[in-house]
N, C-alpha and C positions, 0 to 999 in steps of 0.2 A: 371495326372502323380504324383506318390507319391515321395515326396522329401526326407522323412526320414522314417525309420522303427521304429515305436513306441516301438517295443519289443527289440530293440538294446540298446546299452549304450548311445544313443543319448540324446540330451537335452530334447526332447519330452518324451523319455522313463523315464528320471529322474522325469519330472513333473508328468507323469501318475502314478508313483509309490509313490508319496508323499501323506501322510495323517497326520492329526493332532495327536500329542502325548501330553497328559496332564501331569501336573507336577508330579503326583504320579507315573508316568511311566518313569520318567527321573532320571538318576543318573550321577555322575561325570564320566568322565571328561566333563566339559562344554567347550564351545568354548574359545580359548585363545584370547588375545587382537588382534593379527594380523588377526585371523579368523573373529573376530567381525568387524574389519575394512574392510575386504573383503565383508562381508554381507552388511555392510553399503554402500560400493561402489556400490553393486548391487541395493540397495534401491534407490540410487541417479540416477540410470538409469531408474527409473519409469517415466511414462509419466508426463511431466510438462507443465505448461502453463505460458507464459510470463517470463520464467526463474525463477519462484518462487520455493522455497523449503519450503513448508508449514509444515514442521515437523522437529523434532529432537529426538534423542534417548538418554537415560541415563541408563548405565549398573549398575545393583545392584548385588553385589557379596561379598563373604567373610563376614567380620564383618558388612558390610552395610545391609546384610539380617536381622540381629538382629534389627536394627533400623526400617526397613520396617515392620518386623513382629510386632513390638510394635505399629506402625501406623495402621496396619490392625486390631490388637486387639482393639485399641482405636476406630477405625471406626465402628467395629462391636458393641461395647458397646454403642457408640453414636446412633447407629441405633436401639437400643433396644433389641439386641440379648442377650441371657443368658450368664453368665460368662463362662459356658462350651463351648458354640458355639463360643464365642469370643476367647477363648483359642485355639479352633480347627483352627480358621482362622490364628492365630499366628503360630501354629504348621505347617500348610500347607505351609506357606511362607518359613519357615526354611528348609523344605524338598526339595526345588527346587534348583538345582545347580546354575542357573543363571536366573535373570529376567532382561528384557530390557524394561524400561518405554518408551512409545510412547507418545510424546507431540506434539500437533498440534498448529500451529501459522497461523490461518486463517485470511487473510486480507479482511474484509467485504467491504472495500471501494476501492478495487483495480480497476483501470480503464479498465483492459482487462480481467483478470482471474476472473470468477464468483466464488462465494463460492462453488457451486456445483463442478466446475472444480478443485478447490483446494482440496476438499475432495476426488475426484477421484485420485488425485496424492498421497494423504496420503494412500489410499487403495492400490494403485499400489506399493508404497514403502514397505508396510507391506508384500505384496505378494512376491515381489522380495527378501526381506530379508529372509523370511521363506523358499522360494525355494532354495536360496543359502545355508542356513543352512542344508537343506536336502541333497543337492548335496555334501556337505562336510561330510555327515555321521551322522549329529545330528538330533534330533527330536525337535519338538516345537509346540507351539500353541499360539494363541492370546486369552487373557483373558480380560474381561472388568467387567461390573456389577456395583453394588452399590458403591463399594470402590472408583471408579473414581469420584464420586460426593461428597465424604467425604471432608469437608473443610480442616482438618489437612493434609490429604494425598495430596490434590491438592496444598496446600501451600508449602508442602515439595518439590514438583516437578516443579511447574509452576511459571513462571514470569508473568509480566503484559501482557495481551493479549493472553495468552496461555491457553490451556485446555488439561487435561489429557485424552487420548483416552483409555489407558489400558496398559497391559504388555504382552510382548512375553516371555513365559517360554521356556528355552532352556537347553539341556543337551543331554546325550547319552541315547537312548531308552533302557529300561531293556531287551527287546527282540525285535527281528525283525519279520516281517511278515506282514500280511494284517490286516486292521481294521475289527472289528466285524460287521460292517454294510456295505451294498452295496450302492455305488453311483448310482444315476439314470442313465439310458442309455443316452448317449450324444444326440441321435436323439430325446429324449423327451424334450430337452431344446434348440434345434436348429431347426428353421423352416425358410421357405422362406416368404418374405413379398412382395406383399399382399398375404393373404391366398388364396389357390385355391378354 
């Protein structure tokens, strides 16, 4: 028995229509503070273990983007990139309407929730956050890469026992439509166990 019609305006339909939108395809307006708090509330509904919330978020917007752009440029230079490439990293950061840093606080000695379970919660939180953003009409994507391992960038965002996972870039998509690539057929990634 079918419970929902994925082609309707149902929650399933919203999820099936979501795709990642990178920073160069995002413009203002970005989510307002009350919308960010709604997205965060959705993230807090992610699967959790032993009541742990092994993550926190930090919004980077307005003049703070300049400081982050400086950090990205410094991280690129420290990684041996050319001055032109470091300047490009800086420029890209300034072109994004809103970045939300994702910081993990994994308790390696927790008596109930394993490290693996805590990371599952972080992943679920990111998914819920981005799905909520999409449902509100925004686009976004999770970015990571070498910058999360840059000491100056990590020090700017993380306290003791924390690690930088990456950034969610958020804003209004320049255009609507479907992505340029096809997702695999759902039947290709769902099977019965044990195999026949």
